[in-house]
BAFI-478934 format. One record per atom (N, C-alpha, C, CB): atom name; chain; x, y negated, z negated. Coordinates in pm, 1 decimal. Each point is the difference from the previous one (the first is absolute). Glycine has a CB too. Layout:
! residues N
tivo,lovex,x,y,z
CA,A,X,Y,Z .
...
END
This chain:
! residues 172
tivo,lovex,x,y,z
N,A,-13983.6,-9136.8,-3837.4 .
CA,A,77.3,-179.2,-67.9 .
C,A,-39.9,-75.7,127.4 .
CB,A,268.4,56.4,-159.1 .
N,A,-295.7,-185.1,147.8 .
CA,A,-44.8,-140.8,52.7 .
C,A,140.5,49.1,80.0 .
CB,A,-161.2,-219.7,-195.8 .
N,A,71.2,136.8,348.4 .
CA,A,92.5,-5.2,129.5 .
C,A,75.0,-186.2,-114.0 .
CB,A,-206.9,166.1,347.2 .
N,A,312.6,-150.1,-278.5 .
CA,A,115.4,-126.0,50.0 .
C,A,-106.2,-151.6,28.2 .
CB,A,205.8,211.9,164.9 .
N,A,-328.2,-200.9,-124.0 .
CA,A,-33.0,-108.2,36.6 .
C,A,-149.9,-13.2,-140.7 .
CB,A,120.7,17.9,329.6 .
N,A,-134.0,44.3,-355.1 .
CA,A,-101.1,78.9,-144.6 .
C,A,78.6,-71.5,-57.9 .
CB,A,-91.7,255.4,1.2 .
N,A,156.8,-192.3,-62.3 .
CA,A,66.5,-83.1,-110.5 .
C,A,-7.4,-126.5,39.9 .
CB,A,149.9,158.3,-71.8 .
N,A,-34.2,-227.0,127.1 .
CA,A,36.1,-163.4,53.7 .
C,A,-179.0,-91.1,16.1 .
CB,A,283.0,107.1,195.4 .
N,A,-340.1,-110.3,-150.6 .
CA,A,-160.7,46.9,-47.5 .
C,A,-90.1,-24.2,-153.8 .
CB,A,96.1,183.0,162.8 .
N,A,-36.0,-128.8,-256.3 .
CA,A,-91.2,93.1,-154.2 .
C,A,127.5,-114.0,-62.5 .
CB,A,-111.8,376.3,17.2 .
N,A,266.7,-363.7,-16.6 .
CA,A,101.4,-112.3,-27.2 .
C,A,-18.4,-120.3,4.5 .
CB,A,108.1,121.3,60.7 .
N,A,-204.8,-170.4,103.1 .
CA,A,-39.0,-196.1,-6.1 .
C,A,-39.4,-60.4,-83.9 .
CB,A,-55.0,-0.7,157.0 .
N,A,-73.7,72.8,-244.3 .
CA,A,-65.1,-128.3,-76.6 .
C,A,99.5,34.9,-162.0 .
CB,A,-327.0,-20.8,144.9 .
N,A,388.4,144.2,-194.0 .
CA,A,108.5,-32.7,-90.4 .
C,A,95.8,-95.0,6.0 .
CB,A,-34.8,182.1,-18.7 .
N,A,65.9,-179.0,141.2 .
CA,A,180.8,-114.7,6.1 .
C,A,-136.6,-141.4,13.1 .
CB,A,316.9,171.3,223.6 .
N,A,-372.9,-156.9,-138.7 .
CA,A,-82.6,-187.8,17.4 .
C,A,-42.3,-26.8,-157.7 .
CB,A,-157.1,14.9,286.1 .
N,A,114.4,82.4,-396.8 .
CA,A,-57.4,-100.1,-116.5 .
C,A,158.1,-6.9,-76.4 .
CB,A,-316.1,86.7,-42.9 .
N,A,405.7,-22.2,71.2 .
CA,A,108.9,-39.0,-56.7 .
C,A,20.4,-148.7,6.1 .
CB,A,80.8,217.4,48.0 .
N,A,-88.8,-291.0,115.0 .
CA,A,61.1,-83.8,27.3 .
C,A,-20.3,-146.6,-140.9 .
CB,A,-26.2,131.3,294.6 .
N,A,-79.4,-131.7,-327.3 .
CA,A,3.8,-178.6,-103.5 .
C,A,21.0,62.5,-49.8 .
CB,A,-119.6,-186.2,-5.2 .
N,A,146.3,321.6,-97.3 .
CA,A,116.9,28.3,-158.0 .
C,A,102.8,-28.1,76.5 .
CB,A,-78.6,206.2,-171.4 .
N,A,173.4,-250.8,244.1 .
CA,A,117.6,82.7,-0.5 .
C,A,109.1,-157.9,23.7 .
CB,A,-112.2,306.7,124.1 .
N,A,211.0,-373.8,-169.9 .
CA,A,56.1,-131.4,-30.9 .
C,A,154.9,-26.0,29.6 .
CB,A,-179.6,3.0,-173.2 .
N,A,227.7,112.7,191.9 .
CA,A,119.7,39.8,59.5 .
C,A,37.6,80.9,97.6 .
CB,A,15.4,-47.0,-164.2 .
N,A,141.8,67.0,217.1 .
CA,A,-8.0,32.7,137.4 .
C,A,53.4,197.5,-117.7 .
CB,A,93.7,-322.9,278.7 .
N,A,-12.1,299.9,-454.6 .
CA,A,42.6,170.5,-12.2 .
C,A,-178.6,67.3,-13.7 .
CB,A,308.1,-22.9,-180.0 .
N,A,-420.7,-35.8,147.7 .
CA,A,-105.5,96.7,-27.7 .
C,A,-117.2,-31.8,183.8 .
CB,A,22.2,-28.1,-384.6 .
N,A,35.6,-49.9,468.9 .
CA,A,-13.6,19.1,159.8 .
C,A,61.7,127.2,-37.6 .
CB,A,19.9,-239.6,165.6 .
N,A,88.6,291.9,-143.6 .
CA,A,71.1,157.9,39.7 .
C,A,-147.9,83.2,-134.4 .
CB,A,411.3,-59.9,59.1 .
N,A,-399.4,54.6,-191.6 .
CA,A,-67.1,106.8,-80.1 .
C,A,-144.3,27.1,117.5 .
CB,A,98.4,-94.3,-305.7 .
N,A,-127.5,-4.6,290.5 .
CA,A,-189.0,-20.2,-10.6 .
C,A,-55.3,59.8,144.7 .
CB,A,-8.8,-266.3,-156.6 .
N,A,130.4,237.5,326.8 .
CA,A,-62.8,26.0,113.9 .
C,A,110.1,9.6,55.3 .
CB,A,-207.3,-93.3,-0.4 .
N,A,353.6,72.2,-27.6 .
CA,A,90.9,103.5,142.6 .
C,A,43.9,100.5,22.1 .
CB,A,54.3,-120.8,20.1 .
N,A,-61.4,180.7,-209.4 .
CA,A,63.8,127.2,-36.4 .
C,A,-148.9,112.1,12.5 .
CB,A,232.5,-127.5,-192.1 .
N,A,-394.3,67.8,155.4 .
CA,A,-86.1,125.9,81.1 .
C,A,-15.6,-32.6,91.5 .
CB,A,-107.3,83.2,-122.6 .
N,A,189.7,-174.2,224.7 .
CA,A,-44.4,21.7,147.3 .
C,A,149.0,47.8,61.7 .
CB,A,-221.6,-205.1,19.9 .
N,A,335.2,236.6,-94.9 .
CA,A,103.7,49.2,7.8 .
C,A,-31.0,133.5,30.5 .
CB,A,104.0,-157.9,-132.2 .
N,A,-207.0,219.5,-40.8 .
CA,A,-40.8,122.4,11.1 .
C,A,-87.7,116.0,92.4 .
CB,A,53.7,-125.4,-171.2 .
N,A,-173.1,-44.6,214.4 .
CA,A,0.6,38.7,131.9 .
C,A,-37.1,52.4,122.1 .
CB,A,70.2,-29.8,-121.7 .
N,A,87.9,23.8,183.1 .
CA,A,87.7,58.4,73.7 .
C,A,74.8,97.8,-37.3 .
CB,A,-10.7,-168.6,74.8 .
N,A,30.1,229.3,-194.3 .
CA,A,42.5,87.1,-72.6 .
C,A,109.0,-4.8,-61.5 .
CB,A,-110.6,87.7,110.0 .
N,A,140.4,-207.6,-94.1 .
CA,A,165.7,3.8,-39.9 .
C,A,3.8,9.0,-189.9 .
CB,A,90.5,-194.1,261.4 .
N,A,11.0,286.1,-304.9 .
CA,A,4.3,17.2,-161.7 .
C,A,67.9,-144.0,-14.7 .
CB,A,35.1,295.3,-58.8 .
N,A,-144.7,-387.0,-26.2 .
CA,A,95.5,-83.5,-65.2 .
C,A,52.9,24.8,-195.8 .
CB,A,-132.1,-174.5,225.2 .
N,A,153.7,310.2,-171.3 .
CA,A,88.2,-0.5,-139.5 .
C,A,112.3,60.8,48.7 .
CB,A,-172.1,22.5,-185.9 .
N,A,247.7,-45.9,268.5 .
CA,A,51.3,131.6,64.6 .
C,A,40.7,-81.0,118.6 .
CB,A,-155.0,219.7,-90.6 .
N,A,357.3,-259.7,11.1 .
CA,A,87.0,-87.4,33.4 .
C,A,64.0,28.0,136.8 .
CB,A,25.9,-35.8,-238.6 .
N,A,-107.6,126.0,259.8 .
CA,A,35.8,134.4,184.9 .
C,A,-66.3,-69.3,107.2 .
CB,A,-36.0,276.8,-97.5 .
N,A,-46.5,-304.6,47.2 .
CA,A,-146.5,-92.1,55.5 .
C,A,-5.4,-131.8,23.6 .
CB,A,-104.8,132.2,-114.4 .
N,A,104.5,-210.5,2.9 .
CA,A,6.3,-112.1,-38.3 .
C,A,67.7,-22.4,-72.1 .
CB,A,-142.9,-16.7,45.8 .
N,A,141.5,-117.3,-38.8 .
CA,A,226.9,-54.4,-43.5 .
C,A,-86.7,-139.0,-76.8 .
CB,A,273.5,59.6,304.8 .
N,A,-356.2,-120.5,-373.4 .
CA,A,26.7,-105.1,-44.5 .
C,A,129.1,-70.1,-33.3 .
CB,A,-186.0,76.5,-42.2 .
N,A,189.3,-264.7,111.1 .
CA,A,89.9,-54.7,-54.1 .
C,A,109.8,80.4,147.8 .
CB,A,-96.4,-42.9,-335.5 .
N,A,31.4,107.8,401.6 .
CA,A,154.9,-1.6,63.8 .
C,A,94.6,-77.8,88.5 .
CB,A,-85.8,163.7,-30.8 .
N,A,208.4,-156.3,16.7 .
CA,A,158.9,-100.2,23.5 .
C,A,-55.6,32.0,151.8 .
CB,A,269.1,42.0,-217.8 .
N,A,-313.0,-198.0,286.3 .
CA,A,11.4,56.0,143.1 .
C,A,129.7,-71.7,69.2 .
CB,A,-275.7,38.8,21.8 .
N,A,393.7,-80.2,-119.4 .
CA,A,138.4,-41.1,81.4 .
C,A,63.8,33.7,-62.0 .
CB,A,-18.5,-155.5,99.2 .
N,A,113.1,161.1,-26.0 .
CA,A,212.3,50.6,-70.1 .
C,A,-12.1,-96.7,-103.8 .
CB,A,209.2,44.3,236.0 .
N,A,-248.1,-109.8,-349.0 .
CA,A,-9.4,-147.9,-48.0 .
C,A,-61.3,24.3,-141.1 .
CB,A,-39.3,-130.8,244.4 .
N,A,-35.8,178.6,-249.4 .
CA,A,-25.0,78.8,-93.2 .
C,A,-23.6,-79.5,-204.8 .
CB,A,159.4,184.3,240.1 .
N,A,-245.6,-321.3,-118.6 .
CA,A,-67.2,-135.8,-78.6 .
C,A,-31.1,27.8,-51.7 .
CB,A,-43.9,-114.0,70.5 .
N,A,-91.6,21.8,-148.2 .
CA,A,-112.1,108.2,-75.0 .
C,A,-104.3,-92.9,163.0 .
CB,A,34.8,52.7,-420.3 .
N,A,-37.7,-164.0,454.4 .
CA,A,-34.1,-55.0,135.9 .
C,A,-25.1,72.9,80.0 .
CB,A,102.7,-139.7,-23.4 .
N,A,-9.6,271.9,91.1 .
CA,A,35.3,103.8,46.6 .
C,A,-116.8,152.3,37.7 .
CB,A,218.6,-136.2,-133.7 .
N,A,-298.1,54.4,-18.5 .
CA,A,-29.3,175.5,-30.3 .
C,A,-187.6,14.1,118.5 .
CB,A,148.8,24.6,-389.3 .
N,A,-96.2,65.2,481.6 .
CA,A,-224.0,-26.6,8.3 .
C,A,-123.2,86.3,-28.0 .
CB,A,62.3,-105.8,179.7 .
N,A,-78.6,49.7,-299.1 .
CA,A,-129.0,106.3,-29.6 .
C,A,-82.6,126.2,-15.3 .
CB,A,41.7,-136.8,50.3 .
N,A,25.1,187.8,42.4 .
CA,A,-14.2,114.6,60.9 .
C,A,38.3,-11.8,164.2 .
CB,A,-180.9,56.0,-193.8 .
N,A,227.4,155.0,154.5 .
CA,A,30.6,39.3,78.1 .
C,A,-19.4,128.9,-4.9 .
CB,A,107.1,-168.4,24.6 .
N,A,-251.7,215.2,81.5 .
CA,A,-11.5,96.3,18.5 .
C,A,74.2,80.0,103.9 .
CB,A,-170.6,-83.7,-102.5 .
N,A,224.0,270.0,23.1 .
CA,A,80.7,59.7,126.1 .
C,A,-6.9,113.1,-27.7 .
CB,A,149.2,-148.3,58.6 .
N,A,-99.8,220.1,51.3 .
CA,A,1.3,155.3,-5.6 .
C,A,93.1,38.9,13.8 .
CB,A,-156.6,31.4,59.5 .
N,A,182.1,71.5,-115.2 .
CA,A,103.0,75.1,15.2 .
C,A,118.3,-116.5,-110.7 .
CB,A,-85.6,145.2,300.7 .
N,A,14.3,-212.3,-374.8 .
CA,A,152.0,-115.6,-75.4 .
C,A,4.8,-28.5,81.7 .
CB,A,146.6,52.7,-146.6 .
N,A,-180.9,-70.0,274.4 .
CA,A,29.6,-183.9,48.4 .
C,A,-49.2,-85.2,54.4 .
CB,A,127.0,50.2,11.2 .
N,A,-112.5,-210.9,-17.5 .
CA,A,-103.2,-34.6,36.6 .
C,A,-163.3,15.2,138.6 .
CB,A,224.0,-91.5,-150.8 .
N,A,-309.1,105.5,157.6 .
CA,A,-59.6,3.3,91.9 .
C,A,-83.1,-181.0,46.3 .
CB,A,-3.6,309.1,-83.6 .
N,A,-55.6,-355.6,5.7 .
CA,A,6.1,-164.5,-27.5 .
C,A,-59.1,-88.2,-104.6 .
CB,A,8.4,29.3,205.4 .
N,A,17.0,-123.4,-221.6 .
CA,A,2.7,-87.6,-106.0 .
C,A,-140.5,-83.1,-0.1 .
CB,A,269.3,-8.6,13.1 .
N,A,-292.6,-28.7,-94.1 .
CA,A,-104.9,-31.2,-74.8 .
C,A,52.4,-131.2,-90.5 .
CB,A,-99.7,262.6,7.3 .
N,A,10.6,-380.4,40.1 .
CA,A,93.2,-155.7,-71.5 .
C,A,-178.2,-24.9,-60.1 .
CB,A,283.4,-157.1,227.2 .
N,A,-235.0,140.9,-340.4 .
CA,A,-178.4,12.9,-93.7 .
C,A,19.2,-150.1,-31.5 .
CB,A,-46.6,281.7,-159.3 .
N,A,-71.2,-358.3,156.3 .
CA,A,-3.5,-144.7,-40.7 .
C,A,-141.8,60.9,-93.9 .
CB,A,122.8,-207.6,242.5 .
N,A,-106.8,80.0,-344.2 .
CA,A,-185.0,12.0,-82.0 .
C,A,-149.3,-45.0,90.4 .
CB,A,140.0,-92.6,-245.0 .
N,A,-212.6,160.9,218.3 .
CA,A,-125.7,6.9,70.4 .
C,A,-41.9,-139.1,26.5 .
CB,A,-65.0,216.0,-104.5 .
N,A,95.2,-352.8,77.0 .
CA,A,-39.3,-120.8,48.6 .
C,A,53.1,-25.8,77.6 .
CB,A,-56.8,-61.7,-135.1 .
N,A,210.5,99.4,220.1 .
CA,A,137.4,-61.7,-4.1 .
C,A,-131.0,26.2,121.2 .
CB,A,322.7,18.5,-163.1 .
N,A,-316.3,-144.2,307.3 .
CA,A,90.6,11.4,134.3 .
C,A,93.8,23.5,50.8 .
CB,A,-78.1,-76.2,-8.2 .
N,A,44.7,213.3,73.2 .
CA,A,114.1,69.5,64.6 .
C,A,138.9,-84.3,138.5 .
CB,A,-237.1,209.1,-64.5 .
N,A,167.8,-276.8,79.8 .
CA,A,10.0,-101.3,148.4 .
C,A,189.6,-15.1,-85.4 .
CB,A,-350.0,-203.1,104.7 .
N,A,420.0,150.9,-202.8 .
CA,A,71.9,-46.2,-33.9 .
C,A,67.8,1.2,-26.3 .
CB,A,-70.8,-25.7,2.6 .
N,A,87.1,198.5,23.9 .
CA,A,92.9,89.4,-88.0 .
C,A,47.7,74.0,102.4 .
CB,A,-112.0,16.7,-223.1 .
N,A,58.3,43.7,376.8 .
CA,A,101.8,54.0,55.9 .
C,A,169.0,21.2,22.9 .
CB,A,-202.8,-43.5,37.2 .
N,A,217.7,-48.4,-71.0 .
CA,A,182.3,-33.7,12.2 .
C,A,81.6,50.2,-123.4 .
CB,A,-42.7,-233.5,127.7 .
N,A,-51.7,263.2,-235.4 .
CA,A,38.1,92.0,-89.4 .
C,A,27.5,130.3,36.1 .
CB,A,-108.0,-126.2,-120.5 .
N,A,-40.5,209.1,154.5 .
CA,A,6.5,88.6,106.1 .
C,A,110.3,28.8,104.0 .
CB,A,-202.0,-58.3,-44.1 .
N,A,180.7,-14.8,127.4 .
CA,A,135.4,-10.2,66.9 .
C,A,34.7,0.1,-33.1 .
CB,A,21.4,-45.6,86.9 .
N,A,80.2,31.6,-175.2 .
CA,A,176.0,-41.6,-70.7 .
C,A,12.8,170.8,-65.9 .
CB,A,-6.0,-349.0,-116.8 .
N,A,-88.1,394.2,97.5 .
CA,A,-31.9,120.3,-101.2 .
C,A,38.0,125.3,174.0 .
CB,A,-272.6,-134.6,-275.5 .
N,A,197.3,109.5,361.3 .
CA,A,35.6,91.2,75.7 .
C,A,129.7,-19.9,137.5 .
CB,A,-261.4,53.9,-95.7 .
N,A,328.6,-159.0,65.0 .
CA,A,94.9,18.0,92.1 .
C,A,159.3,23.8,-94.4 .
CB,A,-168.9,-164.0,201.3 .
N,A,93.3,194.3,-348.1 .
CA,A,144.8,56.2,-60.9 .
C,A,-22.2,98.5,16.9 .
CB,A,76.0,-113.3,-151.1 .
N,A,-152.8,167.8,180.7 .
CA,A,20.4,188.5,26.4 .
C,A,-91.5,68.3,62.7 .
CB,A,94.3,23.4,-190.3 .
N,A,73.8,-56.8,301.2 .
CA,A,-44.7,72.4,145.1 .
C,A,-97.6,150.5,-21.1 .
CB,A,261.0,-102.9,113.1 .
N,A,-306.2,213.0,-167.7 .
CA,A,-15.6,60.7,-48.4 .
C,A,-215.8,-24.4,7.6 .
CB,A,327.7,10.6,-117.7 .
N,A,-320.1,-27.0,69.3 .
CA,A,-121.6,-88.7,12.8 .
C,A,-66.3,-73.7,89.4 .
CB,A,73.9,4.7,-148.3 .
N,A,-153.7,31.9,240.1 .
CA,A,-20.8,-93.1,118.0 .
C,A,-225.7,-66.2,-48.0 .
CB,A,264.2,210.3,255.4 .
N,A,-309.2,-170.9,-323.8 .
CA,A,-153.2,-72.3,-65.3 .
C,A,44.7,-13.6,-117.8 .
CB,A,-200.3,102.0,113.5 .
N,A,99.1,-298.9,-162.7 .
CA,A,-66.4,5.4,-101.7 .
C,A,-111.9,-119.8,-5.5 .
CB,A,206.0,123.5,-99.3 .
N,A,-184.0,-86.5,36.8 .
CA,A,-178.9,28.9,-125.8 .
C,A,67.5,-201.2,-79.5 .
CB,A,-44.7,458.8,-147.4 .
N,A,-42.3,-526.0,177.3 .
CA,A,-70.6,-117.0,-31.3 .
C,A,-161.5,23.2,-55.7 .
CB,A,166.4,-108.6,187.6 .
N,A,-107.5,145.0,-334.4 .
CA,A,-207.6,-77.4,-73.1 .
C,A,26.5,-5.8,-121.9 .
CB,A,-211.2,123.8,127.3 .
N,A,87.0,-193.7,-136.2 .
CA,A,-116.2,-90.5,-160.7 .
C,A,-85.9,135.2,-53.2 .
CB,A,-88.3,-304.2,127.4 .
N,A,91.8,438.9,-89.9 .
CA,A,-46.5,119.2,-54.8 .
C,A,-171.1,-4.4,82.7 .
CB,A,181.0,-2.7,-278.7 .
N,A,-195.6,-119.7,346.2 .
CA,A,-101.7,-4.7,86.5 .
C,A,11.7,44.1,129.1 .
CB,A,-49.9,-153.0,-123.9 .
N,A,86.5,67.0,195.2 .
CA,A,58.7,-24.2,153.7 .
C,A,122.1,52.0,-33.2 .
CB,A,-112.9,-214.6,103.5 .
N,A,199.0,337.9,-34.9 .
CA,A,73.3,59.8,73.1 .
C,A,77.3,-70.1,120.9 .
CB,A,-149.6,160.7,-87.9 .
N,A,259.8,-246.3,125.2 .
CA,A,-7.9,-3.6,155.3 .
C,A,136.0,67.1,-10.5 .
CB,A,-153.5,-227.9,104.6 .
N,A,161.2,346.9,83.9 .
CA,A,84.0,53.9,-39.2 .
C,A,92.9,-18.5,125.0 .
CB,A,-130.5,141.6,-176.7 .
N,A,289.0,-166.3,92.5 .
CA,A,175.5,-94.1,162.7 .
C,A,8.9,75.7,19.9 .
CB,A,168.5,-158.2,-20.4 .
N,A,-50.6,191.7,120.2 .
CA,A,110.4,91.2,94.4 .
C,A,76.4,-76.2,-6.0 .
CB,A,-93.8,123.3,152.6 .
N,A,194.6,-8.5,-167.9 .
CA,A,95.4,-94.1,-5.3 .
C,A,144.4,53.3,88.1 .
CB,A,-121.6,-82.1,-247.6 .
N,A,132.5,22.4,362.1 .
CA,A,112.7,47.4,110.5 .
C,A,139.7,17.7,18.8 .
CB,A,-145.1,-78.1,60.9 .
N,A,185.4,167.3,-130.6 .
CA,A,135.8,-29.9,-69.4 .
C,A,98.7,-63.2,169.7 .
CB,A,-19.8,254.7,-268.1 .
N,A,7.5,-197.3,399.9 .
CA,A,41.8,-56.3,99.7 .
C,A,-31.9,-96.6,12.4 .
CB,A,20.9,138.3,71.6 .
N,A,-130.4,-192.0,-57.9 .
CA,A,-31.0,-149.3,30.5 .
C,A,46.7,-105.1,-180.4 .
CB,A,-265.2,101.4,235.6 .
N,A,351.2,-25.6,-324.8 .
CA,A,-27.2,-71.2,-188.3 .
C,A,-76.7,-67.1,65.9 .
CB,A,203.8,-31.6,-187.4 .
N,A,-350.1,44.7,194.9 .
CA,A,-115.9,-69.0,-83.3 .
C,A,-104.3,48.9,-63.0 .
CB,A,45.8,-122.5,124.8 .
N,A,-112.7,101.3,-141.0 .
CA,A,-155.1,9.1,-49.9 .
C,A,-145.3,-48.2,82.9 .
CB,A,145.4,-37.7,-207.2 .
N,A,-215.8,88.5,257.7 .
CA,A,-94.5,-47.6,10.1 .
C,A,-42.4,-110.4,-61.5 .
CB,A,-11.9,179.4,51.3 .
N,A,-49.8,-292.2,53.2 .
CA,A,-7.5,-143.0,-114.6 .
C,A,-184.8,71.4,10.7 .
CB,A,241.7,-315.0,75.6 .
N,A,-330.9,370.3,-51.8 .
CA,A,-139.6,42.8,-20.0 .
C,A,7.4,122.2,-48.2 .
CB,A,-93.0,-124.0,164.2 .
N,A,-7.0,122.8,-254.8 .
CA,A,3.3,153.2,-83.0 .
C,A,-25.3,58.8,136.1 .
CB,A,-109.2,-13.1,-280.6 .
N,A,152.2,181.8,313.0 .
CA,A,-61.6,95.3,97.5 .
C,A,-110.1,76.5,-48.7 .
CB,A,205.1,16.2,96.7 .
N,A,-247.7,-38.5,-209.7 .
CA,A,-121.0,47.7,-78.3 .
C,A,-65.0,-32.4,-76.9 .
CB,A,67.5,101.7,33.2 .
N,A,-197.7,-159.1,-106.7 .
CA,A,4.8,-47.3,-121.0 .
C,A,-149.0,65.7,-41.3 .
CB,A,174.7,-234.3,34.1 .
N,A,-181.8,334.6,-173.2 .
CA,A,-128.3,3.6,-77.4 .
C,A,-28.8,-36.9,-121.9 .
CB,A,-9.2,137.0,115.5 .
N,A,-117.8,-197.9,-66.9 .
CA,A,-55.2,-157.1,-108.5 .
C,A,-133.2,195.9,-80.9 .
CB,A,-24.0,-449.2,248.0 .
N,A,74.9,406.5,-388.3 .
CA,A,-99.5,96.8,-21.5 .
C,A,-140.2,-86.0,-19.6 .
CB,A,181.4,181.3,-111.0 .
N,A,-202.9,-305.0,70.2 .
CA,A,-116.8,-79.4,60.6 .
C,A,-64.4,-3.0,93.7 .
CB,A,75.2,-81.5,-82.1 .
N,A,-7.4,151.9,235.4 .
CA,A,-43.8,-46.1,100.8 .
C,A,94.8,172.7,52.3 .
CB,A,-55.4,-361.3,-4.8 .
N,A,-78.7,428.1,-3.4 .
CA,A,100.0,132.1,72.6 .
C,A,-143.0,65.5,67.5 .
CB,A,252.9,73.9,-211.0 .
N,A,-128.5,-3.1,328.7 .
CA,A,-116.1,63.6,100.6 .
C,A,99.4,117.6,32.3 .
CB,A,-162.1,-225.1,123.9 .
N,A,74.2,385.1,-113.4 .
CA,A,-44.3,87.7,34.6 .
C,A,206.2,1.1,151.6 .
CB,A,-420.1,-32.6,-108.2 .
N,A,447.4,-31.4,222.1 .
CA,A,101.9,-13.9,33.8 .
C,A,99.6,-13.2,-70.1 .
CB,A,-103.7,-48.7,127.0 .
N,A,127.8,-29.8,-316.3 .
CA,A,87.5,-56.6,31.8 .
C,A,75.1,104.2,-126.2 .
CB,A,-88.4,-271.0,134.6 .
N,A,-56.9,346.0,-192.6 .
CA,A,65.5,105.5,-109.6 .
C,A,13.8,101.4,94.5 .
CB,A,-107.0,-51.4,-238.0 .
N,A,82.1,65.2,354.1 .
CA,A,77.9,101.3,46.3 .
C,A,145.3,-67.3,55.4 .
CB,A,-230.4,147.3,57.3 .
N,A,277.8,-230.4,-31.8 .
CA,A,92.7,-26.3,47.1 .
C,A,166.5,-12.0,-136.3 .
CB,A,-227.9,-115.7,217.7 .
N,A,136.9,57.9,-330.7 .
CA,A,23.3,27.0,-152.9 .
C,A,25.6,101.6,-27.1 .
CB,A,-112.5,-122.0,-54.8 .
N,A,44.7,304.9,49.8 .
CA,A,71.2,90.5,3.5 .
C,A,186.5,24.8,119.2 .
CB,A,-309.2,58.9,-93.6 .
N,A,291.8,-30.8,129.2 .
CA,A,145.7,-18.6,93.9 .
C,A,84.5,-104.9,-138.9 .
CB,A,-120.0,-13.1,347.3 .
N,A,107.3,30.9,-465.1 .
CA,A,65.0,-17.7,-69.1 .
C,A,49.9,63.1,-174.2 .
CB,A,-83.4,-153.1,200.0 .
N,A,-40.7,267.7,-158.7 .
CA,A,17.1,54.4,-119.1 .
C,A,77.8,36.1,4.1 .
CB,A,-136.6,29.7,-52.9 .
N,A,192.6,68.6,-43.6 .
CA,A,167.5,-3.1,17.9 .
C,A,-16.2,193.9,15.9 .
CB,A,140.6,-283.3,-203.3 .
N,A,-319.7,329.4,207.0 .
CA,A,54.6,132.7,119.2 .
C,A,-19.5,13.6,111.0 .
CB,A,-15.3,103.4,-122.6 .
N,A,-0.1,-247.5,141.9 .
CA,A,-17.8,24.2,235.4 .
C,A,107.5,-141.6,15.6 .
CB,A,-372.2,83.0,110.1 .
N,A,450.1,-130.7,-229.7 .
CA,A,60.9,-86.5,75.0 .
C,A,90.1,22.2,131.7 .
CB,A,-28.2,-75.9,-213.6 .
N,A,4.3,-0.1,323.1 .
CA,A,106.1,46.2,110.7 .
C,A,37.1,-171.1,55.8 .
CB,A,-122.1,300.4,92.7 .
N,A,285.7,-322.9,-159.3 .
CA,A,-63.3,-127.7,59.9 .
C,A,116.8,-33.7,113.7 .
CB,A,-143.1,-103.4,-240.5 .
N,A,151.8,200.8,354.8 .
CA,A,11.5,-3.1,102.8 .
C,A,-166.4,-41.8,105.8 .
CB,A,239.6,169.5,-98.9 .
N,A,-291.1,-85.8,33.4 .
CA,A,-172.7,5.3,17.8 .
C,A,-17.6,-112.4,6.8 .
CB,A,-82.9,171.1,-114.0 .
N,A,43.1,-280.8,11.3 .
CA,A,-32.9,-53.0,-53.7 .
C,A,102.1,-207.8,22.5 .
CB,A,-104.0,317.6,-136.4 .
N,A,214.8,-280.2,222.2 .
CA,A,123.0,-54.5,34.4 .
C,A,-52.3,-67.7,226.5 .
CB,A,208.9,246.2,-264.3 .
N,A,-280.2,-131.9,250.8 .
CA,A,-26.8,36.4,128.2 .
C,A,-181.9,-5.3,15.4 .
CB,A,257.9,162.4,9.8 .
N,A,-333.1,-197.0,-112.3 .
CA,A,-76.0,-56.5,-27.5 .
C,A,-28.5,-153.5,1.4 .
CB,A,25.8,199.1,-76.4 .
N,A,96.0,-256.5,83.8 .
CA,A,-38.1,-158.1,-111.9 .
C,A,-49.8,-87.2,126.4 .
CB,A,228.4,-16.1,-231.9 .
N,A,-175.4,55.0,353.5 .
CA,A,-112.7,-129.5,88.0 .
C,A,-150.3,27.4,14.8 .
CB,A,192.9,-48.5,158.6 .
N,A,-154.9,156.7,-165.9 .
CA,A,-242.4,40.0,26.9 .
C,A,2.4,-16.1,-116.8 .
CB,A,-116.7,212.1,173.1 .
N,A,157.9,-193.1,-310.2 .
CA,A,-76.2,41.2,-109.7 .
C,A,-108.9,-150.6,-64.6 .
CB,A,236.3,214.4,-55.7 .
N,A,-414.0,-175.7,0.1 .
CA,A,-57.1,-135.7,10.5 .
C,A,95.9,-63.8,-143.7 .
CB,A,-297.8,63.2,130.1 .
N,A,201.2,-209.3,-89.3 .
CA,A,81.2,-73.4,-63.4 .
C,A,-121.1,-17.9,-121.6 .
CB,A,187.2,-116.5,211.5 .
END
């Protein structure tokens, strides 16, 4: 079986080849983000591991749904807010911050267009999310060290405390 690093490298061309074929957010999710979650070892067909359109607040309004809640034992580990592949992620920070602020159990949020993944931390004690991502993974500019860091988000090795301790030392 291939290592995680080998799987990511092998999937890079496939994911990038789909980029120009995608014209909306739903296709971005299906063609890019779902395969990414599978690479991380999460079963996208098991709602106990990945819940789509997760109610991130108490109001249950349509607009209060984060695109993905990645879970362990039925509890969210991190949220993913998706945008279509051509979107610049800069203007969507506030939406992710809102979702994290309404769910005190989740301390990590990912903002992505399926190619670039920006990882943010939310600190309940401070009631705020970092303005800058603590880690960015970009399929167009992959580096060995970043693949190693990305592996910390895999299902079989996810450790929130380890990630948050490394927050200040991660390579952006």
